[in-house]
C-alpha positions as CSV (number, residue, x, y, z in Angstrom):
1,X,-1.1,-1.2,90.3
2,X,1.1,1.8,89.0
3,X,1.9,4.4,91.4
4,X,3.3,7.5,91.6
5,X,3.4,8.9,94.9
6,X,4.7,12.4,95.5
7,X,6.0,13.5,99.1
8,X,7.8,16.5,100.3
9,X,5.7,19.5,99.3
10,X,5.4,22.0,102.2
11,X,5.3,25.7,103.3
12,X,9.2,27.7,103.2
13,X,9.6,31.1,103.0
14,X,11.6,32.9,100.5
15,X,15.5,31.5,99.4
16,X,14.8,28.0,101.4
17,X,14.7,24.4,100.4
18,X,13.1,21.1,99.7
19,X,13.5,18.0,98.3
20,X,10.3,16.1,96.7
21,X,10.6,12.4,96.6
22,X,8.5,10.7,94.0
23,X,8.2,7.2,94.9
24,X,7.0,4.6,92.0
25,X,5.4,1.0,91.9
26,X,3.8,-1.4,89.7
27,X,6.2,-0.6,86.3
28,X,10.0,-0.3,85.9
29,X,10.8,3.2,85.8
30,X,13.9,2.5,83.8
31,X,11.8,2.4,81.3
32,X,10.4,5.2,81.6
33,X,11.2,9.2,81.2
34,X,10.6,10.7,84.8
35,X,9.6,14.5,85.0
36,X,8.5,17.3,87.3
37,X,5.8,19.3,86.7
38,X,4.0,21.9,88.2
39,X,0.5,23.7,88.3
40,X,0.0,27.0,89.9
41,X,-3.9,28.5,90.0
42,X,-5.0,29.9,86.8
43,X,-1.7,28.7,85.0
44,X,-0.9,25.8,82.6
45,X,0.8,22.7,84.0
46,X,4.9,23.8,82.9
47,X,7.3,21.2,82.8
48,X,9.8,22.0,85.5
49,X,12.4,19.0,85.0
50,X,12.9,16.0,83.4
51,X,15.7,13.3,83.2
52,X,15.6,10.6,80.7
53,X,16.0,7.0,80.3
54,X,19.4,5.1,79.3
55,X,21.5,8.1,79.5
56,X,19.8,10.3,82.5
57,X,20.0,13.2,80.7
58,X,18.5,15.9,82.1
59,X,16.6,19.1,81.3
60,X,15.3,21.8,83.1
61,X,12.7,25.0,82.2
62,X,14.4,28.2,82.2
63,X,13.1,29.5,85.9
64,X,14.9,26.5,87.4
65,X,17.6,26.4,86.1
66,X,20.6,26.3,88.6
67,X,18.0,26.3,91.6
68,X,16.9,22.8,91.0
69,X,17.8,19.2,90.5
70,X,16.0,16.2,89.3
71,X,17.8,12.8,89.8
72,X,17.1,8.8,90.1
73,X,18.0,7.0,93.1
74,X,20.4,4.2,92.9
75,X,17.4,1.6,93.5
76,X,15.5,2.9,90.3
77,X,12.6,3.6,92.0
78,X,12.2,6.7,93.5
79,X,12.9,10.3,91.5
80,X,13.5,13.3,93.7
81,X,13.7,17.2,92.7
82,X,15.7,18.9,94.7
83,X,14.8,22.9,95.0
84,X,17.3,25.6,96.4
85,X,16.9,29.3,96.5
86,X,13.1,28.8,96.2
87,X,10.9,32.0,95.2
88,X,7.6,33.1,95.5
89,X,6.8,32.2,91.7
90,X,7.5,28.3,92.5
91,X,4.4,27.8,94.5
92,X,2.2,25.3,92.9
93,X,1.3,21.8,92.8
94,X,4.5,19.6,92.0
95,X,3.7,16.3,90.1
96,X,5.5,13.4,89.0
97,X,5.1,12.0,85.6
98,X,6.1,9.1,83.8
99,X,6.5,8.7,80.2
100,X,6.9,5.8,77.8
101,X,6.3,5.4,74.4
102,X,2.4,4.3,74.7
103,X,1.9,4.7,78.3
104,X,2.2,8.1,80.6
105,X,1.1,8.1,84.5
106,X,1.0,10.8,86.8
107,X,1.3,11.1,90.5
108,X,-1.6,13.1,92.4
109,X,1.0,16.0,93.3
110,X,2.4,17.8,96.2
111,X,2.1,21.4,97.4
112,X,5.0,23.3,97.7
113,X,4.3,27.1,99.1
114,X,6.7,30.0,98.7
115,X,5.7,32.8,101.0
116,X,7.5,35.1,103.5
């Protein structure tokens, strides 16, 4: 029932841009904090960006601040991650997460590869 489906991952050169999408269904996204995480081989999963419910406050990891932007669409069913000026170290599987007080849902992830 609950689904989070990421898309938009691709292979891109350093300095390039991508926009990731997280399409949600089976729950009301307006009731959840949404976030993007990433998992690189041999590294812990890290929080990249988050956007809160109600006020839509955003937070970013220091490593992506100024380059990435998280947003929700008007219909409140999709969350995006606009990634600009991509760097080699941005290579990872990017996962979408929905968090409520007693609920937590994850997407399967989409692969972003930054290489020259």
